[in-house]
C-alpha positions, 0 to 999 in steps of 0.5 A: 604657559598658555602659548606653550599649551596651544603649541602642543595641541596644534602639533598633536592635531597636525600629527593626527591629521597626517596619520589620517591622510596617510591611512587614507592614502594607503587605502586608496593605493590598495583600492587603486591596485585592486581596481586597476592593476588586478581588475581582471583577476578579481572579476574572475574570482567574483564570477566564480564564487557561487557554489551550487549544491546539486542534490543527488536523490537517493534510489528508493529501496526495491521489493522482492518476493519470497524467492528473491524475484524482482517485484519493484526495481529502479532504473536511471532517469535524467531530470532537467532542473532549475533554481527559480530565483536564479532564472526569473530573468532568463524565462525568455531563453528557457522558453526556447526549450520547447524546441527540444523537449515536449514542454511549452513555454507556458508550462515552464513559466507556470513551474517557475512562478509556482515556486514563489515561497521564500524557501522554495524559490531557492530550491531546485525544481524539475522542469522536465522528467525523463530526458533522453540521452540524446536530448541531454547531450544536445542541451549540454552542448548548448548550455550557454543558450539556457542559463541556469539549467542543470541535470539531476540523475534520478532512479525511477521505478520499474516493474519487471514482474508479470504479477502486478500486485498493484494495490499491495505495492501502491503508487507514488505522488510528487511533493508539490507546492500544495502539499509541501508544508506537510512534508517539509519538516521531514526533509522533502523538497518540491518535486520529490516522490513520496509513497501515497498508497500500499507498501510504498506509503507504509514503508516510506521511511525505509524505502526513501533513503538519504540524498547525497550532494555534489557541489558545482561552481556557477558564474554570475551568468549562471553557467555551470563551471563544473564540480568544486575540486576541493569539496568532494561529493556526498554519495546518496544512501539507497533506501532499504529493500523490502523482502515480501512473503509474496509468491509471484507465481501464486500472485500471477495465478490469482490475478489470472483467475480473477481477471474480468471480475470484481472482488478479492483473493488472498492466499495465506500461510495459516501458521505464520500469517504470511501472505503469499498472494494479495489480489484486489480487482479491478486494479490499475497498471503501474508498469507504464509509469516510472514515477509519480502517477500524473494527477489527471490520471489519478483523478480518472482512477478515483472517479472510475465506476468500478472503483479501481483504487479501492483495495477490496482485500482490506477496505471492501466491506461485505456481508459474509453470507454463510461463511459466518455460520462458522462463528455461530458453530464456534460460539455454540461449541465454546459455550457448551449449550448444545450437543453437536450430534443433536439434530434439528428437522429442516423442512425448508421453511421456518416460521418466526412470529408472523414471518417465514424464513426459508432454507437454501433448498426445498423441501429442506434437508430433513434431520441434520446435526451440526456437522450436517448443517455446515456441510449442507449450509442448512439455514433452518439449523442456524435459525434455531442455533442463534436463539440457543446461543444468544446475541451476546455470545454470538457477537463476543465470538465474532470479536474473538475471531477479530471481526470489528477490529483491524487485522494489523496488516502492514498497510494504511487505512485498513477498514474494521467492518461492523459486528452488531451488538444489542447496544448497536441495534438499540442505537440504529433502530431507535425509532422502529425498534429491532426484534429477534428476527434480526438475529436470523439474518445475522447468523447467516452473515447478512443484515448489518454485519460487514467484514473484509475478505482479509478478516475472513482469511484470518478466521479461516487461518485460526481454524486451520492452526487450532485457534491462533489468531495470527497477524497477516504478514506482507513483509518478511524484512524489515519489520515495522513492528512486532507481530501480534498473536493471540489465542481464540478463547475456545476449548482445544477439542472444538477446533477438531470439530470445526475442521471436520465440518469444513472437510465435509463441506468439500468432501462430504456427500452433497457438500456445498464446496465440492467444486473446490475438491482436488486430488492430491491434498486434504481440502477444507472449506466453507461457501457463502452467498451474500445477498446484495440489494444492488443485484446478484449475490456476492460469491464467497469461498474460504478454506485451506489445504494440507499437502503432506505434513509441512505445507498448508495454505488458506485461500479466501475468494470473494466475487462481487455479484458472482452468485452462488459461492458453490458455483463461482468462488469454489471452482476458482479456489480449486485452481489455486489448490491445484497449483499448490498441490503441483508445487508441493505434492508428490509430483512437485517433489519429483520435478524438483528432484529432477531439476 
């Protein structure tokens, strides 16, 4: 029995061993077949089995003015790229690129070495932007000499308009190793461009678009063998275009009249809040740059003594000077504390405590009512008015006009300015204290009060349209958010009184804004000269024009250290009003009919 069992076990063992030997034999034969008979075929397969995703950057959306004129467009550019992980062993060969491109071996090594992250080393990085057609043709012919290189077609920025609109448009920056983590979660890659200022930044998610891809075979020597036949490319989706409210002709005029100055100019439709011109000077020129601003140049702009990166329209903070007397007028009319026809005697000087406060002329204006005081910009009248209406009522009316708050314009990092209140003054002057004498400065638009030029334009629009505080609008479509609008809390009849006073400033006898007067339209305005501890006073004019029954325009001009508003800012406003009349007045209509 034991012998039989032993024989069975031996037979099973032999069968199992034979099965193993047979299986190994089959596998060995297959290995032999693959390694010997089909060696060349499978070597080719192995060499060709790497597929590279070549990203096709989406063109950014373009920008047009209100009449469909190009403000920002795109043009094609060739970019020479590599994948760092694939070329680290080929740096010597890549260094020879300096014979054909304006790039040094050190530059190439630095770009490759900087992409040392686990993710970044496998992502394409740009070695050289703006490769010419001739350069690309030569490198394509000698591709085997430079393993790992490939070309990416990009659409780069082009600025064809004669209007710069620099601060409005903004500029682009590269996504770099320094800021990559900030953008990685949003789908950006090193070397991508991203809006860094102005509309380019604010509308980045609209302008950006969606990248496409094409798929290339790459052998083990990193030679590009062309697109994969059975894997079609995914075309990029361009970003959305921006259609602005801007008028290129009016913008160009604004840039011309402000040339050589420091300051701001805004032209706005008072009924809609649409911005037709937006000028901050001095500015910088975008036209020479086809893409991101080089970091060394940006640092020069940042450190420029004239602060050319400062957008003075929304970030410049200034005392508004006598333009702010309109706020006191509104507070007085709203509260009903005074009769607009009641007069105050101005003899050129006002004693308050042991101090003397002076008017803008000597020996004064004589007896003036509210309208006269606005027309002549009489300080004495307003010294008394602020004491009648009180600090709180004045500050509340300033807030009603939107001062101390953002206007809501579609630009990043808007400044809000400062409207002092009794509590603010208590905090600031906690040691020495403050007195009612501070109010005499505030009512003239001086002291601790700070505003932006755009806030002044918005207040002027509210006076022009009868009390609606519109939100300034740069982009007609697409819209980032719903436009906010509210009504200034003031009796309806009071707006007519304010408009009448502003009309007299430009058109009345001895009105301070007479230099803004132009035949052909009805012009309203207010001048201002804001004291400046660093030199000459800042020159202000803000007003509006009506041409016929359909066309209106608010114009606000600030010239830093420009002196009297009546002498500097008002004549500049006249140039804008003249342009507006020529376009929309009777002469303009006749010209349009001829054409």
